[in-house]
N, CA, C, O and the ligand as a Tripos MOL2 file, in Angstrom:
@<TRIPOS>MOLECULE
protein
  213   211    54     0     0
PROTEIN
NO_CHARGES

@<TRIPOS>ATOM
      1 N          83.6030  -61.3610   39.3270 N.3       1 MET1
      2 CA         82.5020  -61.6400   40.3230 C.3       1 MET1
      3 C          83.0320  -61.3130   41.7340 C.2       1 MET1
      4 O          84.1100  -61.7580   42.1280 O.2       1 MET1
      5 N          82.2620  -60.5440   42.4580 N.am      2 LYS2
      6 CA         82.6930  -60.2340   43.8600 C.3       2 LYS2
      7 C          82.1450  -61.2650   44.8000 C.2       2 LYS2
      8 O          81.0940  -61.8610   44.5630 O.2       2 LYS2
      9 N          82.8750  -61.4670   45.8730 N.am      3 LYS3
     10 CA         82.4180  -62.3980   46.8840 C.3       3 LYS3
     11 C          81.3520  -61.7190   47.8270 C.2       3 LYS3
     12 O          81.1610  -60.5030   47.7860 O.2       3 LYS3
     13 N          80.7140  -62.5000   48.6200 N.am      4 ASP4
     14 CA         79.6890  -62.0120   49.4800 C.3       4 ASP4
     15 C          80.1980  -60.9840   50.5050 C.2       4 ASP4
     16 O          79.4400  -60.1280   50.9610 O.2       4 ASP4
     17 N          81.4020  -61.0720   50.8360 N.am      5 LYS5
     18 CA         82.0110  -60.1230   51.8410 C.3       5 LYS5
     19 C          82.0260  -58.7230   51.3310 C.2       5 LYS5
     20 O          82.1830  -57.7800   52.1060 O.2       5 LYS5
     21 N          81.8620  -58.5550   49.9980 N.am      6 GLU6
     22 CA         81.8070  -57.2250   49.4000 C.3       6 GLU6
     23 C          80.3260  -56.7340   49.3900 C.2       6 GLU6
     24 O          80.0460  -55.6180   48.9530 O.2       6 GLU6
     25 N          79.4620  -57.5160   49.8400 N.am      7 GLU7
     26 CA         78.0360  -57.1770   49.7980 C.3       7 GLU7
     27 C          77.7120  -55.8560   50.4960 C.2       7 GLU7
     28 O          78.2610  -55.5850   51.5640 O.2       7 GLU7
     29 N          76.8610  -55.0510   49.9380 N.am      8 LYS8
     30 CA         76.4810  -53.8370   50.6070 C.3       8 LYS8
     31 C          74.9850  -53.8420   50.9260 C.2       8 LYS8
     32 O          74.1800  -54.3940   50.1760 O.2       8 LYS8
     33 N          74.6240  -53.2080   52.0700 N.am      9 ILE9
     34 CA         73.2360  -53.1790   52.4840 C.3       9 ILE9
     35 C          72.8760  -51.6990   52.7790 C.2       9 ILE9
     36 O          73.7470  -50.8430   52.9360 O.2       9 ILE9
     37 N          71.5920  -51.4520   52.8440 N.am     10 ALA10
     38 CA         71.1490  -50.0870   53.0600 C.3      10 ALA10
     39 C          70.9490  -49.8720   54.5510 C.2      10 ALA10
     40 O          70.4140  -50.7450   55.2350 O.2      10 ALA10
     41 N          71.3700  -48.7290   55.0600 N.am     11 CYS11
     42 CA         71.1160  -48.3410   56.4380 C.3      11 CYS11
     43 C          69.6100  -48.2490   56.6580 C.2      11 CYS11
     44 O          68.8770  -47.6980   55.8360 O.2      11 CYS11
     45 N          69.1780  -48.7840   57.7540 N.am     12 HIS12
     46 CA         67.7090  -48.8340   58.0340 C.3      12 HIS12
     47 C          67.1460  -47.4050   58.1680 C.2      12 HIS12
     48 O          65.9790  -47.1710   57.8530 O.2      12 HIS12
     49 N          67.9700  -46.4540   58.6310 N.am     13 VAL13
     50 CA         67.4680  -45.1380   58.9230 C.3      13 VAL13
     51 C          67.6410  -44.2200   57.7160 C.2      13 VAL13
     52 O          66.6700  -43.6320   57.2390 O.2      13 VAL13
     53 N          68.8960  -44.0920   57.2110 N.am     14 CYS14
     54 CA         69.0890  -43.0730   56.1630 C.3      14 CYS14
     55 C          69.2280  -43.7140   54.8060 C.2      14 CYS14
     56 O          69.4240  -42.9920   53.8280 O.2      14 CYS14
     57 N          69.1430  -44.9910   54.6840 N.am     15 GLN15
     58 CA         69.1490  -45.7310   53.4160 C.3      15 GLN15
     59 C          70.4740  -45.6260   52.6520 C.2      15 GLN15
     60 O          70.5530  -45.9620   51.4710 O.2      15 GLN15
     61 N          71.5240  -45.1480   53.3590 N.am     16 LYS16
     62 CA         72.8370  -45.0980   52.7200 C.3      16 LYS16
     63 C          73.3890  -46.4900   52.5760 C.2      16 LYS16
     64 O          73.2460  -47.3160   53.4770 O.2      16 LYS16
     65 N          74.0310  -46.7670   51.4290 N.am     17 MET17
     66 CA         74.6030  -48.0810   51.1900 C.3      17 MET17
     67 C          75.9710  -48.1920   51.8660 C.2      17 MET17
     68 O          76.8330  -47.3280   51.7050 O.2      17 MET17
     69 N          76.1490  -49.2830   52.6300 N.am     18 ILE18
     70 CA         77.3620  -49.4510   53.3880 C.3      18 ILE18
     71 C          77.7780  -50.9110   53.2630 C.2      18 ILE18
     72 O          76.9350  -51.7830   53.0510 O.2      18 ILE18
     73 N          79.0680  -51.1780   53.3920 N.am     19 PRO19
     74 CA         79.5230  -52.5700   53.3370 C.3      19 PRO19
     75 C          78.8920  -53.3150   54.5640 C.2      19 PRO19
     76 O          78.9170  -52.8230   55.6930 O.2      19 PRO19
     77 N          78.3350  -54.5100   54.2820 N.am     20 LYS20
     78 CA         77.6810  -55.2850   55.3190 C.3      20 LYS20
     79 C          78.6030  -55.5280   56.5020 C.2      20 LYS20
     80 O          78.1630  -55.5130   57.6520 O.2      20 LYS20
     81 N          79.8800  -55.7530   56.2200 N.am     21 ALA21
     82 CA         80.8310  -56.0710   57.2590 C.3      21 ALA21
     83 C          81.0520  -54.8570   58.2290 C.2      21 ALA21
     84 O          81.4040  -55.0190   59.3970 O.2      21 ALA21
     85 N          80.8330  -53.6970   57.6910 N.am     22 ALA22
     86 CA         81.0610  -52.4890   58.5430 C.3      22 ALA22
     87 C          79.7970  -51.9510   59.2320 C.2      22 ALA22
     88 O          79.8520  -50.9820   59.9900 O.2      22 ALA22
     89 N          78.6850  -52.5870   58.9550 N.am     23 ALA23
     90 CA         77.4040  -52.1220   59.4840 C.3      23 ALA23
     91 C          77.3100  -52.4420   61.0040 C.2      23 ALA23
     92 O          77.9230  -53.3820   61.5110 O.2      23 ALA23
     93 N          76.5250  -51.6210   61.6760 N.am     24 LEU24
     94 CA         76.1300  -51.8900   63.0580 C.3      24 LEU24
     95 C          74.7910  -52.6380   63.0080 C.2      24 LEU24
     96 O          73.9830  -52.4450   62.1000 O.2      24 LEU24
     97 N          74.5820  -53.5050   64.0220 N.am     25 HIS25
     98 CA         73.4010  -54.3160   64.0010 C.3      25 HIS25
     99 C          72.5050  -54.0670   65.2330 C.2      25 HIS25
    100 O          72.9870  -53.7830   66.3290 O.2      25 HIS25
    101 N          71.2010  -54.1830   65.0110 N.am     26 ALA26
    102 CA         70.2850  -54.1960   66.0760 C.3      26 ALA26
    103 C          69.4130  -55.4650   65.8640 C.2      26 ALA26
    104 O          68.7680  -55.6060   64.8250 O.2      26 ALA26
    105 N          69.4030  -56.3480   66.8220 N.am     27 GLU27
    106 CA         68.7290  -57.6080   66.6790 C.3      27 GLU27
    107 C          67.4820  -57.6410   67.4870 C.2      27 GLU27
    108 O          67.4860  -57.3590   68.6860 O.2      27 GLU27
    109 N          66.3900  -57.9940   66.8170 N.am     28 GLY28
    110 CA         65.1070  -58.1970   67.5240 C.3      28 GLY28
    111 C          64.8360  -59.7070   67.6570 C.2      28 GLY28
    112 O          65.7320  -60.5280   67.4610 O.2      28 GLY28
    113 N          63.6320  -60.0420   67.9820 N.am     29 GLN29
    114 CA         63.2970  -61.4300   68.1030 C.3      29 GLN29
    115 C          63.2550  -62.1560   66.7540 C.2      29 GLN29
    116 O          63.5660  -63.3420   66.6440 O.2      29 GLN29
    117 N          62.8560  -61.3840   65.7310 N.am     30 GLU30
    118 CA         62.6800  -62.0090   64.4170 C.3      30 GLU30
    119 C          63.3360  -61.2550   63.3150 C.2      30 GLU30
    120 O          63.0100  -61.4710   62.1480 O.2      30 GLU30
    121 N          64.2670  -60.3610   63.6390 N.am     31 TYR31
    122 CA         64.8480  -59.5110   62.6180 C.3      31 TYR31
    123 C          66.2320  -59.0140   62.9980 C.2      31 TYR31
    124 O          66.5790  -58.9680   64.1780 O.2      31 TYR31
    125 N          66.9930  -58.6570   62.0350 N.am     32 VAL32
    126 CA         68.2660  -57.9770   62.2290 C.3      32 VAL32
    127 C          68.2850  -56.7530   61.3910 C.2      32 VAL32
    128 O          68.1140  -56.8370   60.1750 O.2      32 VAL32
    129 N          68.4910  -55.5830   62.0070 N.am     33 LEU33
    130 CA         68.5320  -54.3190   61.2100 C.3      33 LEU33
    131 C          70.0220  -53.8590   61.1490 C.2      33 LEU33
    132 O          70.8460  -54.1430   62.0180 O.2      33 LEU33
    133 N          70.2690  -53.1600   60.0950 N.am     34 HIS34
    134 CA         71.6140  -52.6030   59.8520 C.3      34 HIS34
    135 C          71.6570  -51.1060   59.8300 C.2      34 HIS34
    136 O          70.7700  -50.4550   59.2770 O.2      34 HIS34
    137 N          72.7040  -50.5490   60.4390 N.am     35 PHE35
    138 CA         72.8710  -49.0930   60.5210 C.3      35 PHE35
    139 C          74.2420  -48.7040   60.1350 C.2      35 PHE35
    140 O          75.1830  -49.4550   60.3930 O.2      35 PHE35
    141 N          74.4210  -47.5110   59.4970 N.am     36 CYS36
    142 CA         75.7180  -47.0600   59.0030 C.3      36 CYS36
    143 C          76.6080  -46.5280   60.1430 C.2      36 CYS36
    144 O          77.8340  -46.6050   60.0650 O.2      36 CYS36
    145 N          75.9930  -46.0020   61.1780 N.am     37 ASN37
    146 CA         76.7630  -45.4880   62.3400 C.3      37 ASN37
    147 C          75.9280  -45.4060   63.6020 C.2      37 ASN37
    148 O          74.7220  -45.6510   63.5840 O.2      37 ASN37
    149 N          76.5830  -45.0590   64.6930 N.am     38 LEU38
    150 CA         75.8700  -45.0110   65.9390 C.3      38 LEU38
    151 C          74.6870  -43.9940   66.0110 C.2      38 LEU38
    152 O          73.6930  -44.1790   66.7130 O.2      38 LEU38
    153 N          74.8910  -42.8950   65.2120 N.am     39 GLU39
    154 CA         73.8830  -41.8780   65.1600 C.3      39 GLU39
    155 C          72.5360  -42.4760   64.6700 C.2      39 GLU39
    156 O          71.4720  -42.2470   65.2450 O.2      39 GLU39
    157 N          72.6520  -43.2460   63.5840 N.am     40 CYS40
    158 CA         71.4180  -43.8570   63.0170 C.3      40 CYS40
    159 C          70.8890  -44.9240   63.9990 C.2      40 CYS40
    160 O          69.6790  -45.0610   64.1820 O.2      40 CYS40
    161 N          71.7910  -45.6550   64.6080 N.am     41 LEU41
    162 CA         71.3340  -46.7000   65.5550 C.3      41 LEU41
    163 C          70.5730  -46.0400   66.7310 C.2      41 LEU41
    164 O          69.5180  -46.5270   67.1370 O.2      41 LEU41
    165 N          71.1080  -44.9440   67.2650 N.am     42 ASP42
    166 CA         70.4630  -44.2620   68.3440 C.3      42 ASP42
    167 C          69.0720  -43.6560   67.9260 C.2      42 ASP42
    168 O          68.0970  -43.6720   68.6760 O.2      42 ASP42
    169 N          69.0710  -43.1260   66.6720 N.am     43 TYR43
    170 CA         67.8440  -42.6100   66.1620 C.3      43 TYR43
    171 C          66.7790  -43.6460   66.0870 C.2      43 TYR43
    172 O          65.6320  -43.4000   66.4590 O.2      43 TYR43
    173 N          67.1500  -44.8360   65.5960 N.am     44 TRP44
    174 CA         66.1380  -45.9540   65.4850 C.3      44 TRP44
    175 C          65.7520  -46.4160   66.8980 C.2      44 TRP44
    176 O          64.5870  -46.7510   67.1150 O.2      44 TRP44
    177 N          66.6510  -46.4480   67.8360 N.am     45 LYS45
    178 CA         66.3250  -46.8560   69.1750 C.3      45 LYS45
    179 C          65.2610  -45.8870   69.8320 C.2      45 LYS45
    180 O          64.3250  -46.3090   70.5120 O.2      45 LYS45
    181 N          65.4820  -44.5910   69.5760 N.am     46 ASN46
    182 CA         64.5500  -43.5970   70.1090 C.3      46 ASN46
    183 C          63.1900  -43.7900   69.4500 C.2      46 ASN46
    184 O          62.1700  -43.7440   70.1370 O.2      46 ASN46
    185 N          63.1470  -43.9980   68.1720 N.am     47 GLN47
    186 CA         61.8220  -44.1420   67.4700 C.3      47 GLN47
    187 C          61.1720  -45.4570   67.9670 C.2      47 GLN47
    188 O          59.9640  -45.5040   68.1990 O.2      47 GLN47
    189 N          61.9870  -46.5210   68.1280 N.am     48 HIS48
    190 CA         61.5010  -47.7940   68.5140 C.3      48 HIS48
    191 C          60.8640  -47.7130   69.9310 C.2      48 HIS48
    192 O          59.8130  -48.3040   70.1790 O.2      48 HIS48
    193 N          61.4930  -47.0010   70.8070 N.am     49 ASN49
    194 CA         60.9910  -46.8860   72.2160 C.3      49 ASN49
    195 C          59.7080  -46.0950   72.2380 C.2      49 ASN49
    196 O          58.8020  -46.3920   73.0170 O.2      49 ASN49
    197 N          59.6220  -45.0820   71.3820 N.am     50 LYS50
    198 CA         58.3720  -44.3020   71.3740 C.3      50 LYS50
    199 C          57.1950  -45.1310   70.9270 C.2      50 LYS50
    200 O          56.0820  -44.9540   71.4230 O.2      50 LYS50
    201 N          57.4290  -46.0350   69.9930 N.am     51 GLU51
    202 CA         56.3160  -46.8260   69.5150 C.3      51 GLU51
    203 C          55.7450  -47.7050   70.5770 C.2      51 GLU51
    204 O          54.5640  -48.0470   70.5140 O.2      51 GLU51
    205 N          56.5140  -48.0810   71.5360 N.am     52 LYS52
    206 CA         56.0550  -48.9830   72.5570 C.3      52 LYS52
    207 C          55.1100  -48.3360   73.5750 C.2      52 LYS52
    208 O          54.2620  -48.9890   74.1830 O.2      52 LYS52
    209 N          55.2990  -47.0040   73.7320 N.am     53 THR53
    210 CA         54.5280  -46.2950   74.7390 C.3      53 THR53
    211 C          53.2720  -45.7020   74.1390 C.2      53 THR53
    212 O          52.4930  -45.0630   74.8460 O.2      53 THR53
    213 ZN         72.4250  -44.3890   58.4590 Zn       54 ZN54
@<TRIPOS>BOND
     1     1     2 1
     2     2     3 1
     3     3     4 2
     4     3     5 am
     5     5     6 1
     6     6     7 1
     7     7     8 2
     8     7     9 am
     9     9    10 1
    10    10    11 1
    11    11    12 2
    12    11    13 am
    13    13    14 1
    14    14    15 1
    15    15    16 2
    16    15    17 am
    17    17    18 1
    18    18    19 1
    19    19    20 2
    20    19    21 am
    21    21    22 1
    22    22    23 1
    23    23    24 2
    24    23    25 am
    25    25    26 1
    26    26    27 1
    27    27    28 2
    28    27    29 am
    29    29    30 1
    30    30    31 1
    31    31    32 2
    32    31    33 am
    33    33    34 1
    34    34    35 1
    35    35    36 2
    36    35    37 am
    37    37    38 1
    38    38    39 1
    39    39    40 2
    40    39    41 am
    41    41    42 1
    42    42    43 1
    43    43    44 2
    44    43    45 am
    45    45    46 1
    46    46    47 1
    47    47    48 2
    48    47    49 am
    49    49    50 1
    50    50    51 1
    51    51    52 2
    52    51    53 am
    53    53    54 1
    54    54    55 1
    55    55    56 2
    56    55    57 am
    57    57    58 1
    58    58    59 1
    59    59    60 2
    60    59    61 am
    61    61    62 1
    62    62    63 1
    63    63    64 2
    64    63    65 am
    65    65    66 1
    66    66    67 1
    67    67    68 2
    68    67    69 am
    69    69    70 1
    70    70    71 1
    71    71    72 2
    72    71    73 am
    73    73    74 1
    74    74    75 1
    75    75    76 2
    76    75    77 am
    77    77    78 1
    78    78    79 1
    79    79    80 2
    80    79    81 am
    81    81    82 1
    82    82    83 1
    83    83    84 2
    84    83    85 am
    85    85    86 1
    86    86    87 1
    87    87    88 2
    88    87    89 am
    89    89    90 1
    90    90    91 1
    91    91    92 2
    92    91    93 am
    93    93    94 1
    94    94    95 1
    95    95    96 2
    96    95    97 am
    97    97    98 1
    98    98    99 1
    99    99   100 2
   100    99   101 am
   101   101   102 1
   102   102   103 1
   103   103   104 2
   104   103   105 am
   105   105   106 1
   106   106   107 1
   107   107   108 2
   108   107   109 am
   109   109   110 1
   110   110   111 1
   111   111   112 2
   112   111   113 am
   113   113   114 1
   114   114   115 1
   115   115   116 2
   116   115   117 am
   117   117   118 1
   118   118   119 1
   119   119   120 2
   120   119   121 am
   121   121   122 1
   122   122   123 1
   123   123   124 2
   124   123   125 am
   125   125   126 1
   126   126   127 1
   127   127   128 2
   128   127   129 am
   129   129   130 1
   130   130   131 1
   131   131   132 2
   132   131   133 am
   133   133   134 1
   134   134   135 1
   135   135   136 2
   136   135   137 am
   137   137   138 1
   138   138   139 1
   139   139   140 2
   140   139   141 am
   141   141   142 1
   142   142   143 1
   143   143   144 2
   144   143   145 am
   145   145   146 1
   146   146   147 1
   147   147   148 2
   148   147   149 am
   149   149   150 1
   150   150   151 1
   151   151   152 2
   152   151   153 am
   153   153   154 1
   154   154   155 1
   155   155   156 2
   156   155   157 am
   157   157   158 1
   158   158   159 1
   159   159   160 2
   160   159   161 am
   161   161   162 1
   162   162   163 1
   163   163   164 2
   164   163   165 am
   165   165   166 1
   166   166   167 1
   167   167   168 2
   168   167   169 am
   169   169   170 1
   170   170   171 1
   171   171   172 2
   172   171   173 am
   173   173   174 1
   174   174   175 1
   175   175   176 2
   176   175   177 am
   177   177   178 1
   178   178   179 1
   179   179   180 2
   180   179   181 am
   181   181   182 1
   182   182   183 1
   183   183   184 2
   184   183   185 am
   185   185   186 1
   186   186   187 1
   187   187   188 2
   188   187   189 am
   189   189   190 1
   190   190   191 1
   191   191   192 2
   192   191   193 am
   193   193   194 1
   194   194   195 1
   195   195   196 2
   196   195   197 am
   197   197   198 1
   198   198   199 1
   199   199   200 2
   200   199   201 am
   201   201   202 1
   202   202   203 1
   203   203   204 2
   204   203   205 am
   205   205   206 1
   206   206   207 1
   207   207   208 2
   208   207   209 am
   209   209   210 1
   210   210   211 1
   211   211   212 2
@<TRIPOS>SUBSTRUCTURE
     1 MET1         2 RESIDUE 1 A MET
     2 LYS2         6 RESIDUE 1 A LYS
     3 LYS3        10 RESIDUE 1 A LYS
     4 ASP4        14 RESIDUE 1 A ASP
     5 LYS5        18 RESIDUE 1 A LYS
     6 GLU6        22 RESIDUE 1 A GLU
     7 GLU7        26 RESIDUE 1 A GLU
     8 LYS8        30 RESIDUE 1 A LYS
     9 ILE9        34 RESIDUE 1 A ILE
    10 ALA10       38 RESIDUE 1 A ALA
    11 CYS11       42 RESIDUE 1 A CYS
    12 HIS12       46 RESIDUE 1 A HIS
    13 VAL13       50 RESIDUE 1 A VAL
    14 CYS14       54 RESIDUE 1 A CYS
    15 GLN15       58 RESIDUE 1 A GLN
    16 LYS16       62 RESIDUE 1 A LYS
    17 MET17       66 RESIDUE 1 A MET
    18 ILE18       70 RESIDUE 1 A ILE
    19 PRO19       74 RESIDUE 1 A PRO
    20 LYS20       78 RESIDUE 1 A LYS
    21 ALA21       82 RESIDUE 1 A ALA
    22 ALA22       86 RESIDUE 1 A ALA
    23 ALA23       90 RESIDUE 1 A ALA
    24 LEU24       94 RESIDUE 1 A LEU
    25 HIS25       98 RESIDUE 1 A HIS
    26 ALA26      102 RESIDUE 1 A ALA
    27 GLU27      106 RESIDUE 1 A GLU
    28 GLY28      110 RESIDUE 1 A GLY
    29 GLN29      114 RESIDUE 1 A GLN
    30 GLU30      118 RESIDUE 1 A GLU
    31 TYR31      122 RESIDUE 1 A TYR
    32 VAL32      126 RESIDUE 1 A VAL
    33 LEU33      130 RESIDUE 1 A LEU
    34 HIS34      134 RESIDUE 1 A HIS
    35 PHE35      138 RESIDUE 1 A PHE
    36 CYS36      142 RESIDUE 1 A CYS
    37 ASN37      146 RESIDUE 1 A ASN
    38 LEU38      150 RESIDUE 1 A LEU
    39 GLU39      154 RESIDUE 1 A GLU
    40 CYS40      158 RESIDUE 1 A CYS
    41 LEU41      162 RESIDUE 1 A LEU
    42 ASP42      166 RESIDUE 1 A ASP
    43 TYR43      170 RESIDUE 1 A TYR
    44 TRP44      174 RESIDUE 1 A TRP
    45 LYS45      178 RESIDUE 1 A LYS
    46 ASN46      182 RESIDUE 1 A ASN
    47 GLN47      186 RESIDUE 1 A GLN
    48 HIS48      190 RESIDUE 1 A HIS
    49 ASN49      194 RESIDUE 1 A ASN
    50 LYS50      198 RESIDUE 1 A LYS
    51 GLU51      202 RESIDUE 1 A GLU
    52 LYS52      206 RESIDUE 1 A LYS
    53 THR53      210 RESIDUE 1 A THR
    54 ZN54       213 GROUP 0 **** ****
């Protein structure tokens, strides 16, 4: 049985499975999103900003 620290989550942008401990985070008011790298984080930020305008 693996411990929780081995848990993997899917990148919010590309859906790639990554270790939760290695993921980047973007926190909103009611959510936390996970990203595999800065490229995906920036991609989401761009999409997110567009939705507001
Ligand atoms: Zn990704």
